[in-house]
BASEKOL-358258 format. One record per residue: x, y, z of N, C-alpha, C, O, CB in turn; residue number from 1; residue in one letter. Coordinates in pm, 1 decimal, always signed. Glycine has a CB too. Layout:
((X,Y,Z),(X,Y,Z),(X,Y,Z),(X,Y,Z),(X,Y,Z),NUM,"a")
...
REM end
This chain:
((-2900.4,+618.7,+2031.7),(-2950.6,+644.3,+2190.9),(-3089.6,+547.9,+2232.8),(-3156.3,+603.1,+2320.4),(-2999.8,+827.6,+2209.7),1,"m")
((-3145.6,+413.6,+2186.3),(-3238.5,+351.4,+2245.9),(-3191.2,+223.6,+2362.0),(-3254.3,+141.6,+2428.7),(-3319.1,+305.8,+2130.7),2,"k")
((-3039.7,+258.9,+2343.5),(-2975.1,+147.1,+2413.4),(-2951.3,+229.3,+2521.4),(-2901.4,+153.7,+2604.8),(-2847.5,+70.3,+2348.3),3,"q")
((-2958.9,+357.1,+2576.0),(-2899.4,+386.6,+2670.1),(-2800.8,+391.7,+2700.9),(-2775.0,+333.0,+2806.0),(-2921.4,+357.4,+2722.0),4,"k")
((-2685.9,+465.4,+2627.4),(-2549.8,+434.2,+2663.6),(-2469.0,+509.7,+2756.1),(-2442.2,+623.8,+2718.4),(-2483.5,+431.9,+2559.7),5,"p")
((-2423.4,+473.7,+2868.7),(-2352.9,+566.6,+2968.7),(-2288.4,+664.0,+2958.2),(-2214.6,+653.2,+2860.3),(-2285.4,+524.8,+3026.0),6,"p")
((-2275.9,+761.9,+3011.8),(-2196.0,+896.3,+2958.1),(-2092.9,+849.2,+3032.8),(-2099.9,+755.9,+3112.8),(-2250.0,+1065.2,+2989.9),7,"t")
((-1968.9,+933.3,+2998.5),(-1810.8,+937.3,+3091.3),(-1810.8,+1046.2,+3121.0),(-1873.5,+1119.0,+3044.0),(-1662.8,+907.9,+3027.7),8,"f")
((-1762.7,+1095.0,+3208.7),(-1734.1,+1233.0,+3265.7),(-1510.4,+1236.6,+3295.0),(-1453.6,+1311.8,+3374.2),(-1861.3,+1240.0,+3461.5),9,"t")
((-1462.2,+1165.2,+3231.7),(-1349.1,+1155.0,+3255.6),(-1272.0,+1154.7,+3438.6),(-1306.6,+1100.0,+3543.4),(-1315.8,+1259.3,+3165.8),10,"g")
((-1172.9,+1232.9,+3405.4),(-1124.2,+1245.8,+3585.9),(-1047.1,+1105.5,+3552.7),(-1040.0,+1038.1,+3449.9),(-1283.3,+1238.4,+3751.9),11,"g")
((-979.6,+1086.8,+3714.8),(-886.5,+977.6,+3717.3),(-943.8,+826.4,+3805.8),(-913.8,+776.7,+3914.4),(-748.3,+1046.1,+3789.3),12,"y")
((-1000.4,+804.0,+3740.5),(-1143.7,+662.7,+3793.8),(-1042.0,+561.2,+3719.3),(-1148.7,+508.5,+3688.0),(-1373.1,+668.0,+3695.9),13,"n")
((-959.3,+496.1,+3670.6),(-952.4,+398.8,+3573.7),(-1065.2,+282.6,+3594.5),(-1095.0,+225.9,+3489.4),(-810.1,+343.5,+3576.1),14,"s")
((-1120.3,+245.6,+3689.3),(-1231.2,+154.6,+3698.2),(-1354.8,+208.5,+3655.8),(-1438.8,+125.2,+3621.5),(-1247.0,+107.7,+3826.4),15,"d")
((-1386.2,+328.7,+3650.0),(-1480.4,+384.1,+3617.8),(-1518.0,+419.6,+3460.0),(-1623.8,+432.0,+3398.3),(-1469.2,+475.9,+3692.3),16,"g")
((-1347.5,+431.5,+3419.3),(-1356.8,+436.8,+3269.9),(-1348.5,+290.1,+3179.9),(-1382.3,+259.1,+3065.7),(-1236.1,+531.2,+3226.0),17,"a")
((-1274.1,+205.2,+3314.2),(-1302.8,+49.5,+3201.0),(-1466.7,+1.8,+3191.2),(-1528.0,-48.5,+3097.0),(-1208.0,-119.6,+3282.8),18,"y")
((-1498.1,+28.1,+3288.2),(-1657.5,+12.1,+3322.7),(-1718.9,+53.3,+3207.4),(-1762.6,-25.4,+3123.5),(-1717.2,+100.0,+3448.7),19,"k")
((-1723.7,+152.6,+3200.3),(-1800.9,+267.8,+3061.8),(-1772.0,+170.0,+2970.4),(-1856.2,+108.9,+2904.5),(-1720.1,+450.4,+3008.0),20,"w")
((-1648.3,+154.5,+2965.9),(-1584.2,+118.6,+2792.7),(-1635.4,-58.6,+2782.6),(-1671.7,-101.7,+2673.1),(-1343.3,+138.6,+2776.7),21,"l")
((-1633.2,-153.6,+2909.6),(-1726.8,-239.3,+2917.9),(-1873.4,-231.8,+2825.2),(-1908.0,-285.7,+2720.1),(-1746.6,-234.4,+3050.0),22,"e")
((-1934.9,-144.0,+2913.1),(-2077.1,-120.7,+2870.6),(-2112.1,-78.2,+2716.8),(-2215.6,-112.4,+2659.5),(-2128.6,-11.6,+2960.2),23,"e")
((-2008.5,+2.1,+2659.1),(-2021.8,+72.1,+2548.9),(-1995.5,-73.5,+2443.8),(-2066.3,-105.8,+2348.4),(-1907.1,+215.5,+2542.5),24,"l")
((-1916.9,-119.7,+2476.6),(-1860.9,-271.3,+2337.9),(-2020.9,-342.8,+2387.2),(-2103.0,-323.6,+2297.5),(-1641.2,-432.0,+2397.2),25,"e")
((-2054.4,-385.8,+2455.3),(-2197.6,-468.9,+2515.8),(-2292.9,-376.2,+2386.5),(-2348.9,-457.3,+2312.7),(-2257.3,-424.8,+2743.7),26,"i")
((-2312.9,-273.1,+2358.0),(-2409.9,-190.4,+2312.7),(-2343.6,-169.2,+2114.6),(-2420.7,-162.1,+2018.8),(-2411.0,-25.3,+2438.0),27,"i")
((-2176.4,-163.2,+2103.8),(-2168.0,-194.3,+1993.6),(-2160.1,-291.2,+1898.1),(-2175.8,-291.1,+1776.0),(-2122.6,-159.2,+1986.0),28,"f")
((-2118.2,-416.1,+2020.8),(-2148.5,-541.9,+1922.6),(-2299.7,-576.5,+1872.4),(-2337.0,-632.2,+1769.2),(-2100.8,-672.4,+1998.6),29,"e")
((-2375.7,-521.8,+1986.0),(-2552.7,-565.4,+1976.2),(-2555.5,-492.6,+1866.6),(-2605.6,-562.3,+1778.3),(-2683.7,-516.7,+2105.8),30,"a")
((-2524.8,-377.7,+1822.4),(-2558.7,-287.0,+1717.5),(-2464.3,-333.1,+1566.0),(-2467.0,-298.2,+1448.0),(-2520.8,-122.8,+1780.5),31,"m")
((-2406.1,-403.8,+1626.6),(-2307.4,-427.3,+1460.8),(-2215.3,-336.4,+1443.8),(-2173.7,-338.0,+1328.0),(-2391.1,-410.7,+1310.9),32,"e")
((-2140.9,-218.3,+1543.5),(-2101.0,-106.9,+1465.4),(-1967.3,-102.2,+1409.5),(-1873.1,-175.7,+1439.3),(-2116.5,+1.7,+1537.0),33,"c")
((-1969.3,-9.3,+1326.4),(-1853.7,-23.3,+1267.4),(-1752.1,+50.0,+1348.3),(-1769.3,+88.9,+1463.8),(-1861.5,+18.6,+1132.5),34,"s")
((-1624.5,+67.9,+1262.8),(-1539.5,+167.2,+1378.7),(-1554.6,+334.7,+1394.1),(-1506.1,+406.8,+1481.3),(-1378.9,+150.8,+1344.6),35,"e")
((-1624.3,+364.7,+1298.5),(-1652.4,+474.5,+1269.3),(-1783.6,+530.4,+1329.1),(-1773.9,+647.3,+1366.5),(-1645.2,+474.6,+1145.5),36,"e")
((-1875.3,+485.9,+1342.0),(-1994.7,+397.3,+1470.2),(-1966.8,+402.6,+1527.7),(-2057.1,+445.9,+1599.3),(-2044.1,+283.4,+1501.2),37,"g")
((-1823.3,+383.3,+1625.2),(-1772.7,+333.1,+1751.7),(-1754.1,+447.8,+1804.8),(-1790.7,+473.7,+1919.4),(-1653.9,+244.5,+1755.7),38,"k")
((-1665.8,+571.0,+1689.9),(-1597.4,+669.6,+1764.5),(-1696.4,+802.7,+1761.0),(-1669.5,+913.0,+1808.7),(-1445.1,+695.4,+1698.8),39,"t")
((-1795.1,+771.2,+1705.1),(-1903.8,+843.9,+1640.3),(-2003.8,+859.9,+1853.9),(-2012.9,+939.4,+1947.4),(-2008.2,+703.5,+1455.7),40,"t")
((-2038.6,+753.2,+1822.2),(-2111.1,+686.9,+1953.1),(-2033.0,+738.5,+2105.9),(-2070.2,+808.1,+2200.5),(-2096.0,+497.3,+1936.5),41,"l")
((-1897.8,+658.7,+2069.8),(-1844.2,+693.1,+2199.3),(-1820.7,+817.5,+2248.5),(-1848.1,+840.5,+2366.3),(-1742.4,+643.0,+2212.2),42,"g")
((-1754.0,+939.5,+2147.0),(-1736.3,+1076.4,+2162.8),(-1888.6,+1122.3,+2236.6),(-1903.7,+1170.0,+2349.0),(-1698.6,+1150.9,+2005.7),43,"t")
((-1982.9,+1094.1,+2144.6),(-2116.3,+1166.1,+2180.4),(-2158.5,+1175.4,+2329.8),(-2226.3,+1263.7,+2382.2),(-2230.1,+1094.7,+2109.4),44,"y")
((-2097.1,+1052.1,+2393.6),(-2162.5,+1033.7,+2561.6),(-2027.2,+1067.2,+2633.4),(-2011.8,+998.0,+2734.1),(-2232.4,+845.2,+2616.6),45,"v")
((-1944.1,+1138.5,+2612.9),(-1829.5,+1203.2,+2685.5),(-1863.9,+1348.7,+2723.8),(-1872.9,+1445.8,+2648.6),(-1698.7,+1201.5,+2595.8),46,"l")
((-1878.9,+1343.3,+2840.8),(-1906.9,+1499.5,+2922.6),(-1820.0,+1555.9,+3005.4),(-1735.5,+1493.1,+3069.2),(-2018.3,+1502.9,+3012.7),47,"r")
((-1836.6,+1676.7,+3008.2),(-1729.2,+1755.1,+3133.7),(-1591.4,+1739.0,+3081.8),(-1567.3,+1745.1,+2961.2),(-1730.8,+1674.9,+3306.1),48,"k")
((-1480.8,+1714.0,+3192.2),(-1352.5,+1671.2,+3142.6),(-1321.6,+1597.7,+3031.3),(-1232.9,+1626.9,+2951.1),(-1302.8,+1612.3,+3222.0),49,"e")
((-1411.0,+1480.5,+3024.5),(-1389.5,+1396.4,+2898.1),(-1405.4,+1459.9,+2713.3),(-1348.3,+1431.6,+2608.0),(-1506.1,+1279.5,+2926.0),50,"a")
((-1495.2,+1538.8,+2746.7),(-1537.3,+1614.5,+2654.1),(-1454.7,+1690.3,+2578.0),(-1433.1,+1681.9,+2457.1),(-1613.1,+1679.7,+2697.7),51,"n")
((-1380.4,+1815.1,+2712.9),(-1281.6,+1911.6,+2686.0),(-1138.5,+1806.6,+2655.0),(-1052.8,+1851.4,+2578.8),(-1269.1,+2027.7,+2828.2),52,"i")
((-1122.9,+1698.0,+2703.6),(-1008.4,+1592.4,+2657.8),(-1036.0,+1579.4,+2477.9),(-952.9,+1605.5,+2390.9),(-1035.5,+1412.1,+2754.8),53,"w")
((-1152.5,+1539.8,+2461.2),(-1178.8,+1507.5,+2341.1),(-1195.5,+1580.5,+2245.7),(-1170.9,+1522.5,+2140.0),(-1253.8,+1452.5,+2338.8),54,"w")
((-1240.8,+1729.4,+2229.7),(-1215.1,+1807.8,+2207.6),(-1095.2,+1862.2,+2124.7),(-1088.0,+1892.4,+2005.6),(-1234.4,+1825.9,+2286.5),55,"k")
((-1010.0,+1865.0,+2217.6),(-840.8,+1877.4,+2260.9),(-806.6,+1807.3,+2180.5),(-782.4,+1849.8,+2067.6),(-775.0,+1834.5,+2400.7),56,"n")
((-791.6,+1654.6,+2218.8),(-766.6,+1557.8,+2104.1),(-768.9,+1515.2,+1954.9),(-705.5,+1438.9,+1882.1),(-806.7,+1502.7,+2127.0),57,"a")
((-884.9,+1611.6,+1944.0),(-956.4,+1607.5,+1792.2),(-881.6,+1713.4,+1707.2),(-852.2,+1704.1,+1588.1),(-1133.1,+1649.5,+1794.4),58,"k")
((-867.7,+1771.1,+1755.0),(-735.2,+1905.0,+1708.1),(-660.2,+1926.4,+1682.4),(-623.3,+2028.7,+1624.7),(-686.4,+1970.2,+1737.4),59,"q")
((-566.4,+1776.5,+1737.1),(-441.1,+1750.4,+1699.5),(-434.5,+1614.5,+1607.0),(-327.5,+1553.7,+1601.8),(-357.8,+1743.0,+1826.5),60,"r")
((-537.1,+1571.7,+1541.4),(-597.1,+1468.6,+1486.6),(-573.4,+1537.1,+1303.9),(-601.3,+1652.1,+1269.9),(-775.7,+1444.4,+1563.9),61,"l")
((-532.0,+1458.2,+1238.0),(-551.2,+1508.1,+1118.8),(-592.6,+1394.3,+1056.1),(-597.5,+1284.1,+1110.8),(-442.5,+1576.2,+1060.3),62,"g")
((-634.6,+1426.8,+897.8),(-774.0,+1336.3,+820.2),(-691.0,+1180.3,+839.0),(-570.0,+1160.3,+850.4),(-817.6,+1391.5,+595.3),63,"a")
((-773.1,+1109.0,+837.9),(-782.1,+947.5,+881.2),(-691.3,+936.5,+1024.2),(-623.3,+836.6,+1047.4),(-704.6,+831.3,+742.6),64,"g")
((-698.0,+1038.5,+1106.1),(-632.5,+1006.9,+1240.4),(-502.5,+1014.6,+1249.2),(-461.1,+964.3,+1353.7),(-657.9,+886.6,+1285.1),65,"g")
((-419.3,+1058.8,+1179.0),(-278.9,+1086.9,+1169.8),(-216.8,+1215.7,+1245.2),(-219.0,+1330.2,+1200.3),(-252.0,+1098.3,+1028.5),66,"v")
((-175.8,+1185.9,+1335.6),(-112.4,+1312.7,+1460.6),(-9.4,+1402.4,+1320.7),(+64.8,+1373.2,+1226.9),(+36.6,+1209.5,+1650.2),67,"v")
((-81.0,+1548.9,+1402.2),(-21.3,+1624.1,+1267.4),(+159.1,+1619.0,+1400.1),(+265.8,+1666.5,+1361.1),(-139.1,+1857.4,+1199.9),68,"i")
REM end
């Protein structure tokens, strides 16, 4: 969190989503994040619509990320 990752609220803003991902990738690279760490940090900074989407998506995933 010391890197101050940007939050993402969702919506239909593909440019905003792309910019958010680019910012997170810079942080991931600097921190040498594992794939699991990327998911943890990336989902931690989701807000509003984006967080609701993630909660719903997570319910549909089983162990190991396999869709049920």
